N, C-alpha and C positions, 0 to 999 in steps of 0.2 A: 348717700354719702357724697360729699362734694370732692371733686378731683383736687389733688394737691397743687396742680399747676394753676387751676382757676383761683384757688385760695391765695397763692403767691401773687398772681396778677392783680387780683382785687386789693390785696393788702398794699401792694406797691402804689396802686392808683389812689387809695385812701391816704396813704402817706404823702403822695404828691399833692393831692387836694388840700391836705392839712398845711403843707408848706405854703401853698398859694394863699390860703386864707390868712395864715400867720403873717405873711409878707404884706398883704393888703392892710391888715390891722396895724402893722408896724409903719407902713406908709402914712396912715392916718395919724399915728402918734407923733412921727417926726414933723409932719406938717410943712415940709419944704420940698419944692419941686425938684431941686437938684439931688437931694437925698432919696426921694421917692424914685427918681429915674435910675439912680444907682441900684436900688433894691430891685427894680424891674429888670435891669440888665442882668443881675445875678440870676433871676428867675428864667432868663432866656436859656440858661444852661440846663436847668432842671427839666424842662419840658421835653427836649429832644433825648436827653439821657433816659428819662422814664419811658419814652416811646420805644427806644432801642431795647432796653432791658425787658419791658413787658412783651414786646413782640418776640424777643429771643426765648423767653419762658414759654410763650404760646407755641412757638415752632418746635421747641424741644418736646413739649407735651404732645404734639401732633406728628413728630418725626416718623413714627411707624405707619402713619396713615397717608402721608404725602410723598409724592415722587420728588426726585431731585429737581425736575423741571418746574414743578409747582412751587417748591421752596425757593428756587432761583427767581421766579416771577415775584414772589412776595418780597424777597430781599431787594429786588430792583425797585419795587414800589416804595419800600421804606426809604431807600436811597433817594428816590425822586422827591419824596416828602421832605426829607432833610435838606436837600438842595433848595427846594422852594421856600422852606422856613428860614434857612440860615443865609441864603444869598442876599446880598444887599444891592 
C-alpha cells in the first residue's frame, strides 16, 4: 500500500506538470512573444508554490522520524532554493 503522503506529493507534481504542459500549449496557440512571456511569468508562481507545498507534505509525513534540527536544515535548504530562484 502506498503512503498517503507519497500519493499527495505525486498528485501535486502531476497537477503541476499538467499546468506546465497546458501553459506551453497555450503559448503555442497564442503565438505572440508578449503573451507567451505573460503566461511564462504566471508559471513562475506555480513552481515555488508547488515546491513549498510538496516539501511541507513530505516533512509532515516524516515528522515522527526527523529531529527538529534536521527539519530546520531542510527548511533552510528550501529557503535558499527559493531565494536563488526568485532573486533577480
